TILUM-208851 format. One line per 5 residues: number of its first residue (from 0); for each residue x, y, z of C-alpha. Coordinates in Angstrom, 3 decimals, padded with zeros to 6 digits. Layout:
<pts>
NUM) X,Y,Z  ...
</pts>
This chain:
<pts>
0) -000.080,000.096,000.041  002.499,002.492,000.718  004.258,002.012,-002.559  001.122,002.711,-004.340  000.934,006.106,-002.343
5) 004.724,006.498,-002.651  004.266,005.853,-006.963  000.387,008.196,-006.465  002.650,010.924,-005.381  005.566,011.052,-007.287
10) 003.082,010.976,-010.424  000.763,013.424,-008.962  001.431,016.394,-011.510  002.505,014.961,-015.424  004.936,017.406,-016.671
15) 005.011,018.131,-020.164  002.991,021.557,-021.313  005.328,023.887,-019.556  004.482,027.813,-020.124  007.607,029.630,-018.964
20) 006.929,033.624,-018.003  009.435,036.322,-017.711  011.495,038.739,-019.922  012.134,037.346,-023.473  016.286,036.977,-022.787
25) 015.861,034.780,-020.050  012.147,032.818,-020.572  013.842,031.586,-023.919  016.912,030.866,-022.533  015.295,028.368,-020.070
30) 012.589,027.549,-022.906  015.515,026.132,-024.981  017.100,023.981,-022.125  013.086,022.370,-021.528  012.515,022.094,-025.202
35) 015.735,020.345,-025.493  014.590,017.888,-022.876  011.256,017.596,-024.758  009.212,019.655,-023.594  006.375,021.185,-025.015
40) 007.161,024.883,-024.542  004.686,028.574,-024.788  006.580,031.803,-023.838  004.442,034.043,-022.022  006.827,037.491,-022.172
45) 006.366,041.623,-021.788  003.859,042.584,-024.299  006.766,045.033,-025.884  008.851,042.100,-026.447  006.254,039.813,-028.450
50) 007.426,041.128,-031.589  011.117,040.034,-030.898  009.905,036.806,-029.585  010.103,035.265,-033.555  008.355,031.789,-034.206
55) 010.584,029.394,-032.711  007.742,029.109,-029.568  004.292,029.803,-028.880  003.632,033.025,-027.621  000.568,033.624,-025.054
60) 000.079,036.967,-024.815  -002.158,038.434,-021.768  -005.469,039.150,-023.637  -005.411,035.438,-024.662  -007.604,033.344,-022.885
65) -006.192,030.419,-021.363  -008.310,026.860,-020.689  -007.322,025.684,-017.041  -005.692,022.416,-018.019  -003.735,024.146,-020.867
70) -000.422,023.396,-018.836  001.092,021.086,-016.582  003.620,023.170,-014.984  004.394,027.506,-015.036  007.727,028.543,-014.513
75) 007.389,032.678,-013.697  010.989,034.194,-014.294  010.515,038.181,-013.717  012.997,039.547,-011.118  013.987,042.942,-012.003
80) 010.633,044.405,-012.589  008.566,043.258,-009.454  005.239,045.124,-010.378  005.497,042.121,-013.796  006.152,039.686,-011.541
85) 003.046,040.796,-009.392  000.994,040.884,-012.281  002.070,037.684,-013.612  001.732,036.214,-010.846  -001.941,037.314,-010.521
90) -003.108,036.599,-013.810  -001.635,033.000,-013.940  -003.190,032.159,-010.742  -007.092,033.604,-011.758  -006.401,031.724,-015.499
95) -004.604,028.103,-014.397  -006.373,025.341,-013.187  -005.906,025.023,-009.407  -003.681,022.053,-010.000  -000.607,023.562,-011.761
100) 002.495,024.431,-009.893  003.583,027.550,-010.020  007.478,027.665,-009.689  008.910,031.599,-009.277  011.819,032.851,-009.916
105) 012.586,034.094,-005.907  016.153,036.064,-006.688  014.281,039.281,-005.274  011.778,038.103,-003.272  011.180,035.185,-000.849
110) 008.545,032.395,-001.776  006.442,033.381,001.130  006.287,036.999,000.175  005.252,035.743,-003.169  002.499,032.836,-001.587
115) 001.016,035.292,000.824  -000.635,037.047,-002.065  -002.000,034.067,-003.724  -005.001,032.436,-002.871  -003.941,029.037,-003.113
120) -000.292,029.105,-001.961  -000.076,025.116,-001.440  000.948,025.823,-005.103  003.638,028.334,-005.141  007.382,026.691,-005.248
125) 009.925,028.895,-004.776  013.064,028.575,-006.995  016.879,030.203,-007.565  018.799,029.799,-010.186  021.927,031.969,-011.027
130) 022.008,034.008,-014.393  022.676,033.816,-017.337  019.863,030.858,-017.186  021.667,029.058,-020.622  024.172,028.388,-018.324
135) 022.814,027.105,-015.209  023.613,023.733,-013.953  021.955,024.426,-010.592  018.585,025.323,-009.604  017.464,025.522,-005.598
140) 014.113,024.525,-004.379  012.592,025.952,-001.704  008.939,025.591,000.020  007.061,027.590,002.463  005.071,026.404,005.208
145) 001.961,025.856,003.001  003.807,024.390,-000.513  002.162,020.794,-001.336  004.536,017.735,-000.979  003.737,017.227,-004.839
150) 004.356,021.048,-006.475  007.831,020.394,-005.098  008.335,017.021,-005.968  007.289,018.358,-009.543  009.488,021.250,-009.392
155) 012.472,018.460,-008.651  011.099,016.564,-011.311  010.683,019.056,-013.973  014.540,020.501,-013.506  016.763,017.135,-013.220
160) 014.385,016.217,-016.544  016.514,019.165,-018.407  019.547,018.429,-016.886  019.924,020.388,-013.812  021.158,019.388,-010.481
165) 018.385,020.487,-007.939  018.803,021.084,-003.858  016.356,022.221,-001.447  017.147,025.092,000.609  015.358,026.861,002.994
170) 013.409,030.266,001.755  015.323,033.212,001.415  016.001,035.724,-001.260  018.326,034.495,-003.730  018.539,031.352,-001.939
175) 022.590,030.515,-001.336  024.518,030.458,-004.725  022.854,033.714,-006.366  023.341,035.203,-002.686  027.160,034.371,-002.102
180) 028.296,035.531,-005.705  026.198,038.711,-005.610  027.457,039.623,-002.727  031.177,038.857,-003.741  029.775,041.490,-006.260
185) 028.657,043.902,-004.614  031.564,043.799,-002.145  034.025,044.004,-005.041  032.426,047.156,-006.347  032.928,048.614,-002.788
190) 036.931,047.981,-003.273  036.535,049.431,-006.740  034.798,052.247,-005.491  037.003,052.837,-002.685  039.833,052.499,-005.349
195) 041.719,049.725,-003.307  042.591,048.148,-006.779  041.185,048.008,-010.495  038.664,046.275,-011.588  041.049,043.900,-013.802
200) 042.867,043.897,-010.375  040.316,043.065,-008.343  039.191,040.598,-010.460  042.657,038.907,-011.248  043.147,038.522,-007.474
205) 039.882,036.454,-006.733  040.192,034.383,-009.693  043.300,033.500,-008.904  043.513,033.067,-005.442  039.984,031.498,-004.933
210) 039.725,029.424,-008.064  036.484,031.340,-009.194  035.536,030.391,-012.652  035.043,034.309,-013.305  036.406,037.512,-011.290
215) 033.750,038.705,-008.872  033.131,042.335,-011.451  033.347,040.314,-014.564  030.961,037.757,-012.858  028.472,040.602,-011.801
220) 028.872,041.601,-015.797  027.562,038.458,-016.821  024.785,038.013,-014.569  023.440,041.459,-015.346  024.326,044.079,-012.480
225) 020.171,044.887,-012.621  019.834,041.634,-011.109  022.648,041.677,-008.630  020.992,044.979,-007.190  018.102,043.177,-006.969
230) 019.545,040.085,-004.904  021.113,042.803,-002.712  018.466,045.107,-002.086  016.045,041.671,-000.949  018.788,040.534,001.345
235) 018.850,044.064,002.818  015.154,044.175,002.699  014.534,040.729,004.177  017.265,040.796,006.953  018.239,044.555,007.856
240) 021.709,043.725,008.196  024.638,046.305,006.729  026.530,043.896,005.036  023.602,043.613,002.152  023.571,047.561,002.166
245) 023.996,047.864,-001.940  027.537,049.613,-002.892  026.317,052.978,-004.287  028.895,052.740,-006.765  026.939,049.603,-007.771
250) 023.575,051.259,-007.648  024.641,054.038,-009.913  025.842,051.869,-012.624  022.324,050.064,-012.825  020.819,053.960,-013.108
255) 022.772,054.458,-016.215  021.525,051.553,-017.749  025.046,049.825,-017.660  023.974,046.736,-016.529  026.762,044.480,-017.901
260) 027.043,042.144,-021.108  023.932,042.586,-021.920  024.248,046.297,-021.906  027.712,046.043,-023.363  028.535,048.544,-020.593
265) 029.053,047.241,-016.918  031.909,047.500,-015.029  033.785,046.422,-018.099  032.702,047.496,-021.494  031.949,044.830,-024.483
270) 031.815,047.061,-027.353
</pts>
């Protein structure tokens, strides 16, 4: 009997039709991984990016009606635009069937904060991945006190089917990896601001001494400095700890639109 129950729990949610919601660059990067693993993909991107999306994936527009059983799982990837994140989650909860798990990126906010605004918090699972998502190898899974075990298992099976390692962690903005790396970037930005060393010297010192794949400033540019700032600000809002206060230089770069590789200018130039 227990074996049957265990099997039922493991297979409670099928995973075939995946809706990926978020900025086009992030949604399409993850969708490519999922498509290669055999999943049927639909994207939902901001209205202003629909024309850029091409025809590789089906595009769901906000004015389009959705049947409750159109999708098996939803992956929501908004990080920088928290208003867009809230709007997307509101739309998804209203449009989708009650059994569809909603996996939400928790780089800037906790899963608990998201679940608090939902009518059915039991289907909300927080996830943390370090951008750029096409290079991601690890996904951290975060439940809340309300999250169902079936939703968590579905999240793990989805990411493992795509070839990503999964680890279950406590709910917190940024999880473990993004938190550690973004704090490193923030500290390096402070060192640069204080003219302790040049950007090149800071990267060389950390890469050579610690064996990181990138120096912290280059790493921040690859992640996107706007995303780094959102993680740091999320941690500061959550814990009110001075070690998470964003470096003023990091904030200035983001305000100027110098967000790293995608903008062709960040700590370094990519022109």
